[in-house]
N, C-alpha and C positions, 0 to 999 in steps of 0.2 A: 509693768512690763520691764524686762531686763533690757540692757543695752543691745544685746544680740537680737532680741525680739524687735526692737525698734529699727535696727539695721535691716532686718528681714522685711519689715513693714515698708520702709522707704524704698527698698529695692523692688519689692513687688508692686508698689504704687507706680513707680516710674516705668517699670516694664509693662504694666497693664496699659498705661496711657500711650506708650509707643505702639503697643500691639493694636490698640483700638484704632489708631490712625493708619495701621498697616504700613509702617515705615521701617525699612531696613536700617542697620546701623551705618551702612555706607551712605544711604540717603540722608540720614541724620547728620553725619559728618559733613556732607555737602551743604546742608542747610545751615549748620552752625558756621561753616566757612563763609557763607554769603552774609552772615551777621558779624563777621570779623573774628570769629573764635575758631582757633585752629585745634581740632581734636581729631585723632585718627579713629577709625571704627574700633580698633583693638583697645585704644585708650578709653573710649566711651564704655565699652564692655567691661573693662577691668574696674573702672570707677563705679559702674552700676552694680557689678557683682560683689564688690566689697561692701556696698551699702553705707559707705562712710562719706559720700560726696556732700558738699556743702550746699546750702540754700541757693547760692548764686548759680551753680552748675545745674541744679534742678530747675530753676526758673529759666535758664537759658534753653534747656531742653524743651521745657513746656512751651516756651515762646516759639522755638524753631519748628515744633510740630503743630503750632497753632492750636494749642489746647486752651480753651477758654474756661473750662471747669475741671476740677479734680474731684473724682469720686472717692471719698474716704471710706 
Protein backbone atom coordinates (compact mmCIF):
# COMPACT_ATOMS: atom_id res chain seq x y z
CA UNK A 1 0.00 0.00 0.00
CA UNK A 2 1.07 3.58 -0.62
CA UNK A 3 1.48 6.14 2.16
CA UNK A 4 -1.81 7.76 1.17
CA UNK A 5 -3.57 4.41 1.42
CA UNK A 6 -2.10 3.87 4.92
CA UNK A 7 -3.27 7.36 5.96
CA UNK A 8 -6.79 6.59 4.69
CA UNK A 9 -6.73 3.26 6.52
CA UNK A 10 -5.66 4.87 9.82
CA UNK A 11 -8.25 7.64 9.41
CA UNK A 12 -11.02 5.15 8.64
CA UNK A 13 -10.08 2.91 11.53
CA UNK A 14 -10.19 5.66 14.17
CA UNK A 15 -13.38 7.18 12.71
CA UNK A 16 -15.05 3.76 12.76
CA UNK A 17 -14.15 3.16 16.41
CA UNK A 18 -15.46 6.60 17.41
CA UNK A 19 -18.66 5.96 15.45
CA UNK A 20 -19.12 2.51 17.05
CA UNK A 21 -19.10 4.19 20.45
CA UNK A 22 -21.49 6.89 19.16
CA UNK A 23 -19.30 9.66 20.60
CA UNK A 24 -19.21 13.18 19.19
CA UNK A 25 -15.95 15.07 18.82
CA UNK A 26 -17.16 17.46 21.53
CA UNK A 27 -17.65 14.53 23.90
CA UNK A 28 -14.31 13.07 22.84
CA UNK A 29 -12.63 16.38 23.59
CA UNK A 30 -14.18 16.35 27.08
CA UNK A 31 -13.08 12.75 27.67
CA UNK A 32 -9.53 13.60 26.61
CA UNK A 33 -9.59 16.67 28.87
CA UNK A 34 -10.54 14.42 31.81
CA UNK A 35 -7.38 12.44 31.02
CA UNK A 36 -5.31 15.65 31.09
CA UNK A 37 -5.08 15.95 27.30
CA UNK A 38 -6.15 19.30 25.87
CA UNK A 39 -7.55 18.93 22.34
CA UNK A 40 -10.38 20.97 20.84
CA UNK A 41 -13.00 19.17 18.75
CA UNK A 42 -11.70 21.01 15.67
CA UNK A 43 -8.12 19.99 16.44
CA UNK A 44 -9.19 16.35 16.83
CA UNK A 45 -11.06 16.51 13.53
CA UNK A 46 -8.10 18.06 11.73
CA UNK A 47 -5.66 15.44 13.02
CA UNK A 48 -7.95 12.55 12.16
CA UNK A 49 -8.79 13.89 8.69
CA UNK A 50 -5.10 14.29 7.84
CA UNK A 51 -4.55 10.66 8.77
CA UNK A 52 -1.02 11.45 9.92
CA UNK A 53 -1.60 11.32 13.67
CA UNK A 54 0.89 9.43 15.80
CA UNK A 55 0.40 6.25 17.75
CA UNK A 56 0.19 8.15 21.03
CA UNK A 57 -2.74 10.26 19.80
CA UNK A 58 -4.48 7.15 18.49
CA UNK A 59 -4.02 5.32 21.79
CA UNK A 60 -5.27 8.35 23.73
CA UNK A 61 -8.45 8.41 21.66
CA UNK A 62 -8.98 4.66 21.98
CA UNK A 63 -8.50 4.88 25.75
CA UNK A 64 -10.83 7.90 26.01
CA UNK A 65 -13.64 6.08 24.18
CA UNK A 66 -13.00 2.93 26.21
CA UNK A 67 -12.14 0.86 23.15
CA UNK A 68 -10.85 -2.52 24.24
CA UNK A 69 -10.46 -4.03 20.76
CA UNK A 70 -9.62 -2.67 17.33
CA UNK A 71 -11.27 -4.22 14.28
CA UNK A 72 -8.67 -4.29 11.52
